[in-house]
FITITOR-353723 format. One record per residue (C-alpha): residue number from 0; residue in one letter; x, y, z. Coordinates in Angstrom, 2 decimals, padded with zeros to 5 digits. Each point is the difference from the previous one (the first is absolute). Layout:
<sites>
+-----+--------+---------+---------+---------+
! num ! residu !       x !       y !       z !
+-----+--------+---------+---------+---------+
! NUM !      A !       X !       Y !       Z !
...
+-----+--------+---------+---------+---------+
</sites>
This chain:
<sites>
+-----+--------+---------+---------+---------+
! num ! residu !       x !       y !       z !
+-----+--------+---------+---------+---------+
!   0 !      M ! -010.27 ! -007.67 ! -007.06 !
!   1 !      V !  003.71 !  000.38 ! -000.73 !
!   2 !      A !  001.39 !  003.35 !  001.16 !
!   3 !      K !  003.27 !  001.78 !  000.72 !
!   4 !      L !  000.44 !  000.99 !  003.65 !
!   5 !      L !  000.71 !  003.73 !  000.21 !
!   6 !      G ! -000.25 !  000.42 !  003.77 !
!   7 !      Y ! -001.93 ! -000.74 !  003.17 !
!   8 !      S ! -000.89 !  001.63 !  003.30 !
!   9 !      D ! -001.23 ! -001.44 !  003.30 !
!  10 !      I ! -003.44 !  001.01 !  001.24 !
!  11 !      N ! -001.13 ! -000.14 !  003.65 !
!  12 !      F ! -002.85 !  002.19 !  001.25 !
!  13 !      V ! -003.51 ! -000.13 !  001.50 !
!  14 !      S ! -002.85 !  000.92 ! -002.36 !
!  15 !      S ! -002.74 !  002.49 !  000.91 !
!  16 !      T ! -002.19 ! -002.99 !  000.95 !
!  17 !      G !  002.64 ! -001.24 !  002.46 !
!  18 !      T !  001.19 ! -002.89 ! -002.17 !
!  19 !      P !  003.77 ! -000.56 ! -000.11 !
!  20 !      V !  001.45 !  000.13 ! -003.54 !
!  21 !      V !  003.33 ! -001.81 ! -000.27 !
!  22 !      G !  001.82 ! -000.95 ! -003.19 !
!  23 !      S !  001.95 !  001.55 ! -002.85 !
!  24 !      N ! -000.64 !  002.09 ! -003.07 !
!  25 !      F !  001.74 ! -001.48 ! -003.04 !
!  26 !      Y !  000.77 !  002.32 ! -002.92 !
!  27 !      V !  000.32 ! -001.87 ! -003.30 !
!  28 !      A !  000.07 !  000.52 ! -003.76 !
!  29 !      Y ! -001.38 ! -002.41 ! -002.60 !
!  30 !      Q ! -000.86 ! -000.29 ! -003.67 !
!  31 !      E ! -003.62 !  000.70 ! -000.90 !
!  32 !      E ! -001.67 ! -000.01 ! -003.38 !
!  33 !      G ! -000.64 !  003.50 ! -001.28 !
!  34 !      V !  002.79 !  001.53 !  002.11 !
!  35 !      T !  003.24 !  001.15 ! -001.60 !
!  36 !      G !  002.73 ! -000.98 !  002.45 !
!  37 !      M ! -001.12 ! -001.38 !  003.36 !
!  38 !      K ! -002.90 !  000.74 !  002.31 !
!  39 !      A !  000.85 !  000.75 !  003.65 !
!  40 !      E ! -002.22 ! -000.92 !  002.91 !
!  41 !      R ! -000.06 ! -000.41 !  003.79 !
!  42 !      F ! -001.35 ! -003.14 !  001.68 !
!  43 !      F ! -000.64 ! -000.52 !  003.71 !
!  44 !      V !  001.34 ! -003.31 !  001.33 !
!  45 !      K ! -001.47 ! -000.84 !  003.40 !
!  46 !      D !  002.14 ! -001.36 !  002.82 !
!  47 !      G !  000.13 ! -003.79 !  000.04 !
!  48 !      I !  000.47 ! -000.50 ! -003.74 !
!  49 !      D !  003.25 ! -001.91 ! -000.54 !
!  50 !      L !  002.56 !  002.01 ! -001.96 !
!  51 !      P !  003.06 ! -001.40 ! -001.75 !
!  52 !      E !  003.25 !  000.44 !  001.90 !
!  53 !      S !  002.36 !  002.73 ! -001.15 !
!  54 !      L ! -002.34 !  001.91 ! -002.31 !
!  55 !      K !  002.05 !  002.45 ! -002.03 !
!  56 !      I ! -001.08 !  003.21 ! -001.67 !
!  57 !      G ! -000.08 ! -000.46 ! -003.77 !
!  58 !      E ! -000.67 ! -003.75 ! -000.05 !
!  59 !      Q ! -003.05 ! -001.68 ! -001.52 !
!  60 !      I ! -002.68 ! -001.33 !  002.32 !
!  61 !      Q ! -003.23 ! -001.90 ! -000.54 !
!  62 !      I ! -003.03 !  001.48 !  001.77 !
!  63 !      G ! -003.03 ! -002.21 !  000.62 !
!  64 !      F ! -003.44 !  001.41 !  000.78 !
!  65 !      N ! -003.13 ! -001.50 !  001.57 !
!  66 !      H ! -003.47 !  000.24 ! -001.56 !
!  67 !      K ! -000.49 !  003.42 !  001.66 !
!  68 !      G !  003.16 !  001.43 ! -001.60 !
!  69 !      K !  002.06 !  000.03 !  003.21 !
!  70 !      V !  003.60 ! -001.17 !  000.02 !
!  71 !      E !  000.26 ! -003.54 !  001.37 !
!  72 !      S !  003.51 ! -001.01 ! -001.10 !
!  73 !      I !  003.33 !  001.37 ! -001.19 !
!  74 !      T !  002.65 ! -002.28 ! -001.44 !
!  75 !      K !  003.21 !  000.40 ! -002.01 !
+-----+--------+---------+---------+---------+
</sites>
């Protein structure tokens, strides 16, 4: 998926089951059929996924997903 990076925020907390949750929320916008303009969405990116150096707000990124729909890669 090609998307425009709108923003991101770091996440670091312990879930109610005691599992640590570490990563980032990425806020993006992308073209989707049937939508006038762009669709905006938030994706969780778990810690350990390699991110491109010097990501800048407003630039295009490529988001790759695994077969379960979870983010597995982000590239420029």
